[in-house]
ROSE-4610 file (N, C-alpha, C; in Angstrom, 1 decimal, always signed):
// ROSE-4610
residu = [X/X/X/X/X/X/X/X/X/X/X/X/X/X/X/X/X/X/X/X/X/X/X/X/X/X/X/X/X/X/X/X/X/X/X/X/X/X/X/X/X/X/X/X/X/X/X/X/X/X/X/X/X/X/X/X/X/X/X/X/X/X/X/X/X/X/X/X/X/X/X/X/X/X/X/X/X/X/X/X/X/X/X/X/X/X/X/X/X/X/X/X/X/X/X/X/X/X/X/X/X/X/X/X/X/X/X/X/X/X/X/X/X/X/X/X/X/X/X/X/X/X/X/X/X/X/X/X/X/X/X/X/X/X/X/X/X/X/X/X/X/X/X/X/X/X/X/X/X/X/X/X/X/X/X/X/X/X/X/X/X/X/X/X/X/X/X/X/X/X/X/X/X/X/X/X/X/X/X/X/X/X/X/X/X/X/X/X/X/X/X/X/X/X/X/X/X/X/X/X/X/X/X/X/X/X/X/X/X/X/X/X/X/X/X/X/X/X/X/X/X/X/X/X/X/X/X/X/X/X/X/X/X/X/X/X/X/X/X/X/X/X/X/X/X/X/X/X/X/X/X/X/X/X/X/X/X/X/X/X/X/X/X/X/X/X/X/X/X/X/X/X/X/X/X/X/X/X/X/X/X/X/X/X/X/X/X/X/X/X/X/X/X/X/X/X/X/X/X/X/X/X/X/X/X/X/X/X/X/X/X/X/X/X/X/X/X/X/X/X/X/X/X/X/X/X/X/X/X/X/X/X/X/X/X/X/X/X/X/X/X/X/X/X/X/X/X/X/X/X/X/X/X/X/X/X/X/X/X/X/X/X/X/X/X/X/X/X/X/X/X/X/X/X/X/X/X/X/X/X/X/X/X/X/X/X/X/X/X/X/X/X/X/X/X/X/X/X/X/X/X/X/X/X/X/X/X/X/X/X/X/X/X/X/X/X/X/X/X/X/X/X/X/X/X/X/X/X/X/X/X/X/X/X/X/X/X/X/X/X/X/X/X/X/X/X/X/X/X/X/X/X/X/X/X/X/X/X/X/X/X/X/X/X/X/X/X/X/X/X/X/X/X/X/X/X/X/X/X/X/X/X/X/X/X/X/X/X/X/X/X/X/X/X/X/X/X/X/X/X/X/X/X/X/X/X/X/X/X/X/X/X/X/X/X/X/X/X/X/X/X/X/X/X/X/X/X/X/X/X/X/X/X/X/X/X/X/X/X/X/X/X/X/X/X/X/X/X/X/X/X/X/X/X/X/X/X/X/X/X/X/X/X/X/X/X/X/X/X/X]
num = [1/1/1/2/2/2/3/3/3/4/4/4/5/5/5/6/6/6/7/7/7/8/8/8/9/9/9/10/10/10/11/11/11/12/12/12/13/13/13/14/14/14/15/15/15/16/16/16/17/17/17/18/18/18/19/19/19/20/20/20/21/21/21/22/22/22/23/23/23/24/24/24/25/25/25/26/26/26/27/27/27/28/28/28/29/29/29/30/30/30/31/31/31/32/32/32/33/33/33/34/34/34/35/35/35/36/36/36/37/37/37/38/38/38/39/39/39/40/40/40/41/41/41/42/42/42/43/43/43/44/44/44/45/45/45/46/46/46/47/47/47/48/48/48/49/49/49/50/50/50/51/51/51/52/52/52/53/53/53/54/54/54/55/55/55/56/56/56/57/57/57/58/58/58/59/59/59/60/60/60/61/61/61/62/62/62/63/63/63/64/64/64/65/65/65/66/66/66/67/67/67/68/68/68/69/69/69/70/70/70/71/71/71/72/72/72/73/73/73/74/74/74/75/75/75/76/76/76/77/77/77/78/78/78/79/79/79/80/80/80/81/81/81/82/82/82/83/83/83/84/84/84/85/85/85/86/86/86/87/87/87/88/88/88/89/89/89/90/90/90/91/91/91/92/92/92/93/93/93/94/94/94/95/95/95/96/96/96/97/97/97/98/98/98/99/99/99/100/100/100/101/101/101/102/102/102/103/103/103/104/104/104/105/105/105/106/106/106/107/107/107/108/108/108/109/109/109/110/110/110/111/111/111/112/112/112/113/113/113/114/114/114/115/115/115/116/116/116/117/117/117/118/118/118/119/119/119/120/120/120/121/121/121/122/122/122/123/123/123/124/124/124/125/125/125/126/126/126/127/127/127/128/128/128/129/129/129/130/130/130/131/131/131/132/132/132/133/133/133/134/134/134/135/135/135/136/136/136/137/137/137/138/138/138/139/139/139/140/140/140/141/141/141/142/142/142/143/143/143/144/144/144/145/145/145/146/146/146/147/147/147/148/148/148/149/149/149/150/150/150/151/151/151/152/152/152/153/153/153/154/154/154/155/155/155/156/156/156/157/157/157/158/158/158/159/159/159/160/160/160/161/161/161/162/162/162/163/163/163/164/164/164/165/165/165/166/166/166/167/167/167/168/168/168/169/169/169/170/170/170/171/171/171/172/172/172/173/173/173/174/174/174/175/175/175/176/176/176/177/177/177/178/178/178/179/179/179/180/180/180/181/181/181/182/182/182/183/183/183/184/184/184/185/185/185/186/186/186/187/187/187/188/188/188/189/189/189/190/190/190]
x = [+45.5/+45.3/+44.5/+44.6/+44.1/+42.8/+42.1/+40.7/+40.6/+41.4/+41.4/+42.0/+42.6/+43.4/+41.9/+41.2/+40.5/+39.3/+39.3/+38.0/+38.4/+39.9/+40.0/+39.7/+40.2/+40.2/+38.9/+38.3/+36.5/+36.3/+36.4/+36.1/+36.7/+37.7/+39.1/+37.9/+37.9/+36.8/+35.6/+34.8/+33.5/+33.6/+34.4/+34.6/+34.5/+35.9/+35.9/+34.7/+34.1/+33.0/+31.7/+31.8/+30.8/+31.2/+32.4/+33.1/+32.7/+32.9/+32.5/+31.2/+29.8/+28.7/+28.3/+28.9/+28.4/+29.1/+30.5/+31.1/+31.7/+32.4/+32.7/+31.4/+30.6/+29.5/+29.1/+28.6/+28.3/+28.6/+30.2/+30.8/+31.0/+31.3/+30.8/+29.5/+28.5/+27.1/+27.3/+27.8/+27.6/+28.3/+29.5/+30.2/+29.7/+29.0/+28.3/+27.4/+26.6/+25.4/+26.1/+27.4/+28.1/+28.4/+29.1/+29.2/+28.1/+26.9/+25.8/+25.4/+25.4/+24.9/+25.9/+26.9/+28.3/+28.0/+27.7/+27.4/+26.3/+25.2/+24.1/+24.3/+24.9/+25.0/+26.4/+27.2/+27.8/+27.1/+26.4/+25.4/+24.6/+23.8/+23.2/+24.3/+25.1/+26.5/+26.7/+26.7/+27.0/+25.7/+25.0/+23.5/+23.5/+23.6/+23.6/+24.3/+25.9/+26.9/+26.5/+25.7/+25.5/+24.4/+23.2/+22.5/+23.1/+23.7/+24.8/+25.6/+25.7/+26.3/+26.1/+24.7/+23.4/+22.7/+23.4/+22.2/+22.0/+23.1/+22.8/+21.8/+22.1/+21.2/+19.9/+19.7/+18.4/+17.6/+18.5/+18.0/+17.7/+18.3/+18.0/+16.9/+16.6/+15.3/+14.3/+14.7/+13.3/+12.8/+14.0/+13.5/+12.7/+13.2/+12.5/+11.3/+11.0/+9.6/+8.8/+9.0/+8.7/+8.1/+8.7/+8.5/+7.5/+7.7/+6.3/+5.1/+5.1/+4.3/+3.5/+4.6/+3.8/+3.1/+3.6/+3.6/+1.7/+2.5/+0.6/-0.6/-0.1/-1.0/-1.8/-1.0/-1.9/-2.7/-2.6/-3.7/-5.1/-4.8/-6.2/-6.9/-8.2/-8.4/-8.1/-8.1/-7.5/-8.1/-9.8/-10.3/-10.5/-10.6/-10.8/-12.2/-12.8/-14.7/-15.1/-15.7/-16.4/-17.0/-18.1/-18.8/-18.0/-17.0/-16.3/-15.8/-15.5/-15.1/-16.4/-17.1/-18.1/-18.8/-18.7/-18.9/-17.9/-16.8/-15.7/-16.0/-15.9/-16.1/-17.4/-18.7/-19.6/-19.3/-18.8/-19.1/-18.0/-16.9/-15.9/-16.4/-17.4/-18.1/-19.2/-19.9/-21.0/-20.0/-18.7/-18.1/-17.8/-17.4/-17.0/-17.9/-18.9/-20.4/-20.7/-20.8/-21.2/-20.2/-19.0/-18.1/-18.3/-19.2/-18.8/-20.0/-20.9/-22.0/-22.8/-23.0/-23.7/-24.8/-25.9/-26.8/-27.2/-26.8/-26.9/-28.1/-29.3/-30.5/-30.9/-29.7/-29.5/-28.2/-27.8/-26.9/-27.2/-26.5/-26.7/-25.7/-25.2/-24.2/-24.7/-24.0/-24.9/-23.8/-23.1/-21.9/-20.7/-20.6/-19.4/-18.7/-17.1/-16.1/-15.2/-15.7/-14.8/-13.7/-12.6/-11.3/-10.1/-9.0/-7.8/-8.0/-8.3/-8.6/-9.9/-10.6/-12.7/-12.8/-13.8/-13.8/-15.4/-15.8/-17.0/-17.6/-19.1/-19.2/-20.5/-20.8/-21.7/-22.4/-23.8/-24.3/-25.1/-24.6/-24.8/-25.7/-27.1/-27.6/-27.6/-27.1/-26.8/-27.4/-27.7/-27.9/-26.9/-26.7/-25.8/-25.5/-24.5/-24.5/-23.5/-23.1/-21.9/-20.7/-20.7/-19.1/-18.6/-20.0/-19.3/-18.9/-19.6/-19.6/-17.7/-17.8/-16.3/-15.0/-15.4/-14.7/-14.8/-15.7/-16.0/-14.9/-14.8/-14.2/-12.7/-12.3/-11.2/-10.8/-11.2/-11.1/-11.0/-12.0/-12.2/-10.5/-10.2/-8.6/-8.1/-7.4/-6.5/-6.9/-7.8/-7.9/-6.8/-6.5/-5.3/-5.6/-6.9/-7.4/-8.2/-7.7/-8.2/-9.5/-10.3/-11.2/-11.6/-12.4/-12.7/-14.2/-14.6/-15.8/-15.5/-16.6/-16.8/-17.4/-18.6/-19.5/-19.8/-19.9/-20.7/-21.4/-22.7/-23.3/-24.2/-24.5/-25.5/-26.1/-26.9/-27.8/-27.4/-27.3/-27.4/-28.6/-29.0/-30.0/-29.7/-31.0/-30.6/-29.3/-28.7/-27.2/-27.5/-26.7/-26.8/-25.7/-25.4/-24.1/-23.6/-24.5/-24.1/-23.9/-24.2/-24.4/-23.6/-23.0/-22.9/-24.3/-25.0/-26.3/-26.5/-27.6/-27.6/-27.7/-27.1/-27.2/-27.5/-28.1/-28.6/-28.3/-27.3/-27.0/-26.8/-26.2/-25.9/-24.2/-23.5/-22.1/-22.3/-21.5/-20.6/-19.0/-19.1/-18.1/-17.4/-16.3/-15.7/-14.8/-14.1/-13.1/-12.9/-11.5/-11.0/-10.6/-10.6/-10.2/-9.1/-8.1/-7.2/-7.0/-7.0/-7.5/-6.2/-5.7/-4.4/-4.5/-5.3/-5.2/-4.7/-5.0/-4.2/-2.8/-2.0/-1.0/+0.2/+1.2/+2.1/+3.0/+3.7/+4.9/+6.1/+6.7/+7.9/+8.5/+9.8/+10.3/+11.7/+12.3/+13.5/+14.6/+15.6/+16.9/+17.5/+18.0/+18.8/+20.3]
y = [-74.2/-73.1/-71.9/-72.3/-71.5/-71.1/-71.9/-71.4/-70.1/-70.6/-69.5/-68.3/-68.1/-67.2/-66.5/-67.1/-66.4/-66.2/-66.3/-66.4/-65.0/-64.6/-63.5/-62.4/-62.6/-61.7/-61.6/-62.3/-61.7/-61.1/-61.4/-60.8/-59.2/-59.0/-57.8/-56.8/-57.8/-57.1/-56.3/-57.3/-56.8/-55.7/-56.0/-54.8/-53.7/-53.4/-52.4/-52.1/-52.8/-52.7/-51.9/-52.5/-51.7/-50.5/-50.2/-48.7/-47.8/-48.2/-47.5/-47.4/-47.9/-47.6/-47.3/-47.7/-46.4/-45.3/-45.0/-44.3/-43.5/-43.7/-42.9/-42.4/-42.7/-42.9/-41.3/-42.0/-40.7/-39.5/-39.4/-38.3/-37.5/-38.3/-37.6/-37.3/-37.3/-37.3/-36.1/-35.8/-34.6/-33.4/-34.0/-32.7/-32.1/-32.8/-32.7/-31.5/-32.3/-31.3/-29.8/-29.9/-28.6/-27.9/-28.4/-28.0/-27.1/-27.6/-27.3/-26.0/-26.1/-24.9/-23.9/-24.1/-23.1/-22.4/-23.0/-22.6/-21.9/-22.4/-21.2/-19.9/-20.2/-18.7/-17.8/-18.7/-17.3/-17.3/-17.4/-16.8/-15.6/-16.0/-14.8/-13.7/-14.0/-12.9/-12.1/-13.0/-12.5/-11.4/-12.0/-11.0/-10.0/-10.3/-8.8/-8.1/-8.4/-7.4/-6.6/-7.4/-6.5/-5.7/-5.4/-5.0/-3.6/-3.8/-3.2/-2.0/-2.7/-1.5/-0.8/-1.3/-0.5/+0.0/+0.6/+1.2/+2.8/+3.8/+4.6/+4.9/+3.6/+4.1/+3.8/+2.8/+2.4/+3.6/+4.2/+5.6/+6.9/+6.6/+8.0/+7.2/+6.1/+5.5/+6.0/+5.9/+5.8/+7.0/+8.0/+9.4/+9.8/+9.6/+9.5/+9.2/+7.9/+7.5/+8.5/+8.7/+9.5/+10.6/+11.4/+13.0/+12.7/+11.4/+10.9/+10.9/+9.9/+9.4/+11.1/+11.6/+13.1/+14.1/+13.8/+14.8/+14.0/+12.7/+12.3/+12.5/+12.4/+12.6/+13.7/+14.7/+16.2/+16.1/+15.0/+15.1/+14.5/+13.9/+13.1/+13.8/+13.7/+14.2/+13.3/+14.0/+13.4/+13.8/+13.5/+14.0/+12.5/+12.9/+11.8/+11.4/+12.2/+12.1/+11.9/+10.6/+10.3/+11.7/+12.1/+13.2/+14.6/+14.9/+16.3/+15.7/+14.3/+14.5/+14.8/+14.3/+14.5/+16.1/+16.6/+18.1/+18.5/+18.7/+19.2/+19.0/+17.6/+17.7/+18.2/+18.3/+18.9/+20.5/+20.9/+22.5/+22.7/+22.6/+22.4/+21.9/+21.3/+20.5/+22.1/+22.2/+23.4/+24.8/+25.0/+26.6/+26.0/+25.4/+24.8/+25.2/+24.3/+24.8/+26.1/+26.7/+28.1/+29.5/+29.1/+29.8/+29.6/+28.4/+28.6/+28.6/+28.8/+29.6/+28.3/+27.5/+26.0/+25.7/+25.4/+25.0/+23.7/+23.3/+22.1/+22.0/+20.9/+20.5/+19.7/+18.8/+17.7/+17.0/+16.7/+16.2/+14.9/+14.0/+13.1/+11.7/+11.6/+10.3/+8.9/+8.6/+7.3/+5.9/+6.1/+4.9/+5.2/+4.0/+4.8/+3.1/+3.3/+2.0/+2.0/+1.7/+2.0/+1.2/+1.6/+0.9/+2.0/+1.7/+2.5/+3.8/+3.7/+4.5/+4.6/+5.4/+5.5/+5.9/+5.5/+5.9/+6.4/+7.9/+8.2/+8.5/+8.2/+8.7/+9.4/+10.6/+11.2/+11.6/+11.8/+11.5/+13.3/+14.2/+15.5/+15.9/+16.2/+16.7/+18.0/+18.9/+20.1/+20.7/+22.0/+23.0/+23.8/+24.1/+25.5/+25.6/+26.1/+26.5/+25.4/+25.1/+24.2/+25.0/+25.9/+26.5/+26.6/+26.4/+26.7/+25.1/+24.4/+22.9/+22.8/+23.0/+22.9/+23.4/+24.7/+25.4/+24.6/+24.0/+23.4/+22.1/+21.5/+20.2/+20.7/+21.7/+22.2/+22.5/+23.2/+23.1/+22.0/+20.9/+20.1/+19.6/+19.2/+18.6/+19.6/+20.7/+21.4/+21.6/+20.7/+21.0/+20.3/+20.9/+20.4/+18.6/+18.9/+17.4/+16.4/+15.6/+14.4/+14.0/+14.2/+13.3/+13.5/+12.0/+11.8/+12.4/+12.0/+12.0/+10.8/+9.8/+8.7/+8.8/+9.1/+9.1/+10.7/+11.2/+12.4/+12.3/+12.8/+12.4/+14.0/+14.6/+15.9/+15.9/+16.6/+17.1/+18.1/+18.7/+19.7/+20.3/+21.4/+22.3/+23.5/+24.2/+25.7/+25.7/+25.0/+24.8/+25.4/+26.5/+27.2/+27.9/+28.8/+29.1/+30.7/+30.8/+32.1/+31.7/+30.5/+29.8/+28.5/+28.0/+26.9/+25.9/+26.7/+26.1/+26.1/+24.9/+25.1/+23.7/+23.2/+22.0/+21.2/+20.3/+19.5/+18.0/+17.4/+16.7/+15.9/+14.7/+14.0/+13.6/+13.6/+13.7/+12.6/+11.8/+11.1/+11.3/+11.9/+12.2/+11.5/+10.6/+9.6/+10.4/+10.1/+11.0/+10.2/+10.3/+9.3/+10.0/+9.6/+10.2/+8.7/+9.5/+8.6/+8.7/+7.7/+7.5/+7.1/+8.4/+8.4/+7.6/+7.6/+7.0/+5.6/+4.7/+3.8/+3.6/+4.6/+4.1/+4.0/+2.8/+2.5/+3.2/+3.2/+4.2/+4.0/+5.2/+4.8/+3.7/+3.1/+2.7/+3.4/+2.5/+2.8/+3.0/+4.0/+4.2/+3.1/+2.9/+2.0/+2.2]
z = [+15.5/+15.7/+14.6/+13.7/+12.5/+13.0/+13.3/+13.5/+14.7/+15.8/+16.9/+16.3/+15.4/+14.8/+13.9/+13.3/+12.4/+13.3/+14.1/+15.5/+16.0/+16.1/+16.6/+15.9/+14.9/+13.6/+13.5/+13.4/+13.3/+14.4/+15.6/+16.7/+16.8/+16.4/+16.3/+14.9/+14.0/+12.6/+13.4/+13.5/+14.6/+15.7/+16.3/+17.1/+16.7/+15.8/+14.8/+13.7/+13.5/+13.1/+13.8/+14.9/+16.2/+16.9/+16.8/+17.2/+16.1/+14.8/+13.6/+13.6/+13.7/+13.8/+15.2/+15.9/+17.3/+17.9/+17.3/+17.9/+16.6/+15.6/+14.7/+13.8/+13.2/+12.2/+13.1/+14.4/+14.9/+15.4/+15.4/+15.4/+14.1/+12.7/+11.8/+11.7/+11.5/+11.7/+12.5/+14.0/+14.6/+14.1/+13.6/+12.6/+11.5/+11.0/+9.6/+9.9/+11.1/+11.5/+12.2/+13.1/+13.2/+11.9/+11.3/+9.7/+9.3/+9.1/+8.2/+9.3/+10.5/+11.3/+11.5/+11.3/+11.1/+9.5/+8.7/+7.3/+7.6/+7.9/+8.2/+9.0/+10.1/+10.4/+9.7/+9.3/+8.1/+6.9/+6.4/+5.9/+6.4/+7.4/+8.3/+8.5/+8.8/+9.2/+7.8/+6.7/+5.9/+5.4/+4.8/+4.8/+6.0/+7.1/+8.2/+7.6/+7.1/+7.2/+5.8/+4.9/+3.6/+4.0/+4.9/+5.2/+6.4/+6.8/+8.1/+6.8/+5.6/+5.2/+4.2/+3.8/+3.0/+4.1/+5.2/+6.1/+5.7/+5.3/+4.5/+3.3/+2.5/+1.3/+2.0/+3.1/+3.3/+3.8/+4.7/+5.6/+4.1/+3.5/+2.3/+1.2/+1.4/+0.6/+1.3/+2.6/+3.2/+3.3/+3.7/+3.6/+2.0/+1.2/-0.2/+0.1/+0.5/+0.5/+1.6/+2.5/+3.5/+2.9/+1.9/+1.2/+0.8/-0.4/-1.3/-0.7/+0.5/+1.3/+1.6/+2.1/+2.9/+1.5/+0.6/-0.6/-0.9/-1.0/-1.9/-0.8/+0.5/+1.7/+1.3/+1.3/+1.3/+0.4/-0.8/-1.9/-1.3/-0.4/+0.5/+1.3/+1.6/+3.1/+4.1/+5.0/+6.4/+7.8/+7.3/+8.7/+9.5/+10.6/+12.0/+12.0/+11.7/+11.7/+10.1/+10.1/+8.9/+8.3/+9.4/+8.9/+9.1/+9.6/+9.1/+7.8/+7.1/+6.0/+5.1/+5.5/+4.0/+4.2/+5.3/+5.5/+4.5/+5.1/+3.9/+2.6/+2.2/+0.9/+0.0/+0.8/+0.5/+0.2/+1.3/+0.8/+0.2/+0.1/-0.9/-2.4/-2.9/-4.1/-4.3/-3.2/-3.2/-3.7/-2.9/-3.7/-4.6/-5.5/-6.4/-7.3/-7.2/-8.3/-8.1/-7.1/-7.1/-7.6/-7.8/-8.2/-10.0/-10.5/-11.8/-12.5/-11.4/-11.7/-12.4/-11.3/-11.9/-10.5/-10.9/-10.2/-9.2/-8.1/-7.6/-7.4/-7.8/-7.5/-6.8/-6.6/-5.5/-5.7/-4.3/-3.6/-2.7/-3.2/-2.2/-1.8/-0.7/-0.7/-0.8/-1.7/-2.1/-1.7/-1.5/-0.9/+0.1/+0.8/+1.9/+1.6/+1.2/+1.6/+2.4/+3.6/+4.7/+4.8/+5.4/+5.7/+6.2/+5.8/+6.5/+5.4/+3.9/+3.2/+2.8/+3.5/+3.1/+1.8/+1.1/+0.1/+0.1/-0.5/+0.1/-1.7/-2.0/-3.2/-2.7/-3.9/-3.8/-5.3/-5.1/-6.4/-6.3/-7.6/-7.7/-9.2/-8.6/-10.2/-10.1/-11.2/-11.9/-12.9/-13.0/-14.3/-14.0/-15.7/-15.9/-17.5/-18.2/-19.3/-19.7/-20.8/-21.0/-20.8/-21.2/-21.0/-19.4/-18.7/-16.9/-16.5/-17.4/-17.1/-17.5/-18.7/-18.9/-17.9/-17.6/-16.3/-15.0/-15.1/-13.6/-13.8/-14.7/-15.0/-15.1/-15.5/-15.2/-13.3/-13.3/-11.9/-11.2/-11.3/-10.4/-10.6/-11.8/-12.0/-11.3/-11.3/-10.3/-8.4/-8.4/-6.8/-6.0/-4.8/-4.3/-3.7/-2.8/-2.7/-4.0/-3.7/-4.8/-4.9/-5.8/-5.6/-7.4/-7.7/-8.7/-9.4/-10.9/-11.3/-11.3/-11.0/-11.0/-12.4/-12.6/-14.2/-14.0/-15.4/-15.8/-17.2/-16.7/-18.1/-18.1/-19.2/-18.7/-20.7/-20.5/-21.8/-21.8/-23.3/-23.9/-24.5/-23.7/-24.5/-25.2/-26.2/-26.7/-27.2/-27.9/-28.7/-29.3/-30.4/-31.4/-32.0/-32.9/-33.5/-32.3/-31.7/-30.9/-29.2/-29.1/-27.5/-27.6/-26.4/-26.3/-25.5/-25.1/-24.6/-23.4/-22.6/-21.1/-21.1/-20.0/-19.4/-18.1/-18.0/-17.3/-17.0/-15.7/-15.6/-14.3/-14.6/-13.0/-13.1/-11.8/-11.7/-10.4/-10.3/-9.3/-8.9/-7.7/-7.2/-6.2/-6.4/-5.6/-4.8/-3.4/-2.4/-1.8/-1.6/-0.4/+1.0/+1.9/+3.6/+4.0/+4.3/+4.8/+6.1/+6.7/+8.5/+8.8/+9.6/+10.3/+12.0/+12.4/+13.7/+14.2/+13.0/+13.4/+12.7/+12.2/+11.7/+12.1/+12.4/+13.2/+13.6/+14.9/+15.1/+14.1/+14.0/+13.2/+13.6/+13.0/+13.1/+14.4/+14.6/+15.8/+14.7/+14.9/+14.2/+13.8/+12.7/+12.3/+12.9]
């Protein structure tokens, strides 16, 4: 009888092992998978709650950024047409030079770098007094629309103890035009 009992015990152990392998282990794996999904969802929920509680702060920061952006944008040209941009810039430069008794001998557009912010470069040959050149440079720095002097070179002639002398030189102006046509719509309210 002993071998019969051993055989039954072995069959019971085998059945128990098979049950564990094909029933219990998959149930534990399924539970572990569900626990991982629940944990992931809890983390997402926690992050969402944090964002929701920060909405007033996010709105205030967005308003600050929008005001800052509008203020910065007001310093750049915003012409929809590139020709209008060039014309406006050239007229502003010519007016500025004439107000400071400077003679523009030659004005050339030398480069255009396209993009959302188009960069235009103009080369200017000029003549005038050294004093007027200094006043012109100060006036350029005070302009409400931003453009830079990329290069600035001139020769001084006839300088003596009574006068600063006359100059002839070359200037490279760099100006920026912010294209506003492709700006994405304002995001929906939070």
